[in-house]
VMD Tcl script that draws the C-alpha trace (Angstrom):
set ca {
  {21.82 11.82 21.00}
  {20.73 14.86 18.98}
  {20.72 18.21 20.80}
  {18.91 21.28 19.49}
  {20.58 24.47 20.71}
  {19.42 27.57 18.90}
  {18.16 31.06 19.68}
  {16.27 31.10 16.37}
  {12.66 30.36 17.38}
  {11.56 29.37 13.88}
  {14.46 26.93 13.46}
  {13.82 25.55 16.96}
  {10.10 25.05 16.33}
  {10.55 23.37 12.93}
  {13.52 21.18 13.89}
  {11.84 19.96 17.08}
  {8.66 19.26 15.12}
  {10.56 17.19 12.54}
  {12.34 15.21 15.25}
  {9.09 14.52 17.09}
  {7.35 13.44 13.90}
  {10.11 10.87 13.34}
  {10.05 9.57 16.91}
  {13.72 10.51 17.45}
  {15.15 10.81 20.95}
  {16.57 14.30 21.41}
  {16.90 17.10 23.91}
  {17.20 20.88 23.83}
  {19.49 23.30 25.62}
  {19.91 27.05 25.64}
  {22.69 28.31 23.34}
  {25.96 28.43 25.29}
  {24.83 25.97 27.96}
  {26.90 22.80 28.51}
  {25.97 19.90 26.25}
  {24.81 16.58 27.74}
  {27.52 13.90 27.92}
  {25.79 11.68 25.36}
  {25.60 14.41 22.69}
  {26.41 13.05 19.23}
  {25.36 15.97 17.03}
  {24.14 19.52 17.65}
  {21.50 21.28 15.55}
  {22.03 25.05 15.36}
  {20.47 27.95 13.49}
  {22.35 29.93 10.83}
  {23.66 32.56 13.29}
  {24.23 30.42 16.40}
  {27.79 30.08 17.71}
  {29.12 26.54 17.54}
  {30.15 24.94 20.83}
  {33.88 24.39 21.39}
  {33.53 20.67 22.06}
  {34.35 19.04 18.72}
  {30.81 17.62 18.48}
  {29.55 17.62 14.87}
  {27.29 20.56 14.06}
  {24.37 20.73 11.62}
  {23.06 24.12 10.55}
  {19.29 24.33 10.04}
  {17.44 27.06 8.21}
  {13.78 27.96 8.69}
  {12.86 26.97 5.14}
  {14.66 23.58 5.12}
  {14.51 22.01 8.60}
  {13.90 18.50 7.26}
  {17.22 18.32 5.41}
  {19.06 19.38 8.58}
  {17.28 16.69 10.58}
  {18.16 14.07 7.96}
  {21.81 15.16 8.06}
  {21.78 14.94 11.85}
  {20.26 11.45 11.71}
  {22.90 10.35 9.19}
  {25.64 11.52 11.56}
  {23.88 9.77 14.43}
  {23.83 6.47 12.53}
  {27.49 6.73 11.49}
  {28.75 4.63 8.58}
  {26.29 2.99 6.23}
  {24.18 6.10 5.79}
  {24.43 6.40 2.00}
  {21.43 8.08 0.42}
  {19.56 5.74 -1.93}
  {16.38 6.66 -3.80}
  {14.13 3.90 -5.08}
  {11.54 4.63 -7.78}
  {8.63 2.44 -8.84}
  {7.85 4.02 -12.24}
  {4.35 4.71 -13.49}
  {1.97 7.60 -14.10}
  {2.37 8.45 -10.39}
  {5.66 6.86 -9.36}
  {6.30 5.73 -5.84}
  {9.51 7.26 -4.46}
  {11.37 6.13 -1.33}
  {14.45 7.85 0.11}
  {16.68 5.68 2.29}
  {19.64 6.57 4.46}
  {21.35 3.24 4.96}
  {18.49 0.86 5.78}
  {16.21 3.57 7.17}
  {13.42 5.11 5.13}
  {13.65 8.86 5.71}
  {11.09 10.11 3.17}
  {8.45 8.77 0.79}
  {6.41 10.30 -2.02}
  {3.91 9.45 -4.71}
  {3.82 12.26 -7.25}
  {2.83 12.82 -10.89}
  {5.43 11.64 -13.38}
  {6.18 15.24 -14.39}
  {7.22 16.07 -10.79}
  {9.33 12.98 -10.19}
  {12.76 14.21 -11.28}
  {12.41 17.51 -9.42}
  {11.35 15.66 -6.26}
  {14.35 13.34 -6.51}
  {16.77 16.22 -7.10}
  {15.46 18.04 -4.02}
  {15.99 14.93 -1.90}
  {19.53 14.43 -3.24}
  {20.58 18.03 -2.62}
  {23.74 17.89 -0.52}
  {23.90 14.08 -0.44}
  {27.35 12.50 -0.79}
  {27.68 9.79 -3.47}
  {23.93 9.03 -3.74}
  {22.38 6.43 -6.02}
  {18.96 6.28 -7.68}
  {17.49 2.84 -8.37}
  {14.67 2.67 -10.91}
  {12.49 -0.40 -11.39}
  {12.56 -1.92 -14.88}
  {8.77 -2.16 -15.17}
  {6.57 0.49 -16.82}
  {9.36 0.83 -19.39}
  {8.29 4.07 -21.03}
  {7.80 5.94 -17.75}
  {11.05 4.57 -16.36}
  {12.97 5.59 -19.47}
  {11.89 9.22 -19.05}
  {13.12 9.24 -15.46}
  {16.45 7.56 -16.28}
  {17.14 9.92 -19.20}
  {16.38 13.02 -17.10}
  {18.68 12.02 -14.22}
  {21.87 12.50 -16.19}
  {24.03 13.90 -13.36}
  {23.65 11.18 -10.75}
  {24.39 7.44 -10.57}
  {21.31 5.55 -11.76}
  {20.81 1.79 -11.56}
  {18.13 -0.19 -13.36}
  {16.68 -2.80 -11.02}
  {14.80 -6.01 -11.76}
  {11.62 -5.19 -9.86}
  {10.12 -8.69 -10.06}
  {8.39 -9.38 -6.77}
  {8.95 -5.87 -5.39}
  {5.25 -5.03 -5.04}
  {3.91 -6.45 -1.76}
  {0.52 -7.96 -1.10}
  {-1.82 -5.29 0.23}
  {-4.38 -6.30 2.80}
  {-7.66 -4.71 3.79}
  {-7.49 -0.92 4.10}
  {-4.29 -0.58 2.07}
  {-5.59 -1.31 -1.43}
  {-6.16 1.65 -3.72}
  {-4.20 4.06 -1.51}
  {-0.96 4.18 -3.49}
  {0.95 2.70 -0.54}
  {1.84 -0.31 -2.70}
  {3.81 1.93 -5.08}
  {5.75 3.41 -2.16}
  {6.49 0.02 -0.61}
  {7.64 -1.23 -4.00}
  {9.97 1.79 -4.22}
  {11.42 0.85 -0.81}
  {12.09 -2.69 -2.03}
  {13.62 -1.38 -5.27}
  {15.94 0.92 -3.30}
  {17.28 -2.12 -1.42}
  {18.17 -4.06 -4.57}
  {21.40 -3.49 -6.47}
  {20.91 -2.93 -10.20}
  {22.89 -2.33 -13.37}
  {24.30 1.20 -13.86}
  {22.70 2.99 -16.82}
  {23.15 6.39 -18.47}
  {20.01 6.24 -20.59}
  {17.31 3.84 -21.64}
  {16.18 3.65 -25.25}
  {12.74 2.11 -25.44}
  {10.58 1.76 -28.53}
  {6.86 1.72 -27.72}
  {5.09 -1.54 -28.49}
  {1.97 -1.66 -30.64}
  {-0.04 -2.28 -27.49}
  {1.39 0.79 -25.74}
  {0.67 2.94 -28.78}
  {-2.89 1.58 -28.91}
  {-3.41 2.52 -25.26}
  {-2.54 6.14 -26.10}
  {-4.87 6.09 -29.10}
  {-7.69 4.72 -26.96}
  {-7.15 7.43 -24.34}
  {-7.22 10.13 -27.00}
  {-10.53 8.84 -28.31}
  {-12.02 8.78 -24.81}
  {-10.98 12.38 -24.16}
  {-12.03 13.74 -27.53}
  {-15.46 15.37 -27.79}
  {-15.55 14.26 -31.42}
  {-14.45 10.70 -30.58}
  {-11.31 11.27 -32.67}
  {-8.31 8.98 -32.30}
  {-4.68 9.99 -32.68}
  {-2.79 8.53 -35.58}
  {0.06 6.10 -34.85}
  {2.83 8.68 -35.32}
  {1.41 11.13 -32.78}
  {0.51 8.33 -30.37}
  {4.10 7.09 -30.53}
  {5.41 10.55 -29.62}
  {3.05 10.65 -26.63}
  {4.23 7.21 -25.53}
  {7.84 8.38 -25.73}
  {7.07 11.50 -23.69}
  {7.84 13.89 -26.53}
  {4.30 15.29 -26.38}
  {1.59 15.32 -23.76}
  {-1.69 13.73 -24.77}
  {-3.34 17.17 -24.81}
  {-0.60 18.63 -27.06}
  {-0.91 15.71 -29.45}
  {-4.70 16.09 -29.62}
  {-4.34 19.79 -30.47}
  {-1.82 18.98 -33.19}
  {-4.11 16.27 -34.53}
  {-7.06 18.67 -34.75}
  {-4.91 21.28 -36.55}
  {-3.87 18.69 -39.13}
}
mol new
graphics top color blue
foreach p $ca { graphics top sphere $p radius 0.5 }
foreach p [lrange $ca 0 end-1] q [lrange $ca 1 end] { graphics top cylinder $p $q radius 0.2 }
display resetview
């Protein structure tokens, strides 16, 4: 059982809120009071004195209570709590963070925010792995190439997207559920992913540029290719095209 024992009101409030949001069984005691017999891990604030019981201690700070709660949950589960991040690539990738078999966090963010989000979730994790689906090749390649300091596996994502029933379609939940499934599949370790845009992918960029242009102007193939590869944003390419 998790025990929160801190004199820091802000840490207490945030840690208890996180635990309640997750439906975790826990209790609280005053600092210095005896711990319950079933105590598995104690959550303390930065300045609280650790109990002399040998029970594992997790230090929580007011600005990062969630990471402390996740660390406490990992200790509670024992072995098998490796941090695995699954990513369903796209313009707004689905991201799922698993500790063992338990989903501890989920996101759906713009592509530009994906790597930063993943790095924040991996902060302090021991031997984590990131698993990226092999669909949406160009988006996935950007993510793989940017995560150059962590183990990355490329996963065959065939069949990872679940059927969405009434009320779930169009919400983005499918991307997150696909990321959960991707996280649970072993893939092939990769350091980078070189992908050459297809003619169809380049044409998609050209079509988008024409739709966004007040003059109905279309990017040339060279600029469209750079957009597809992530070297330029569509807006940057359109400015460069106008200047030419």
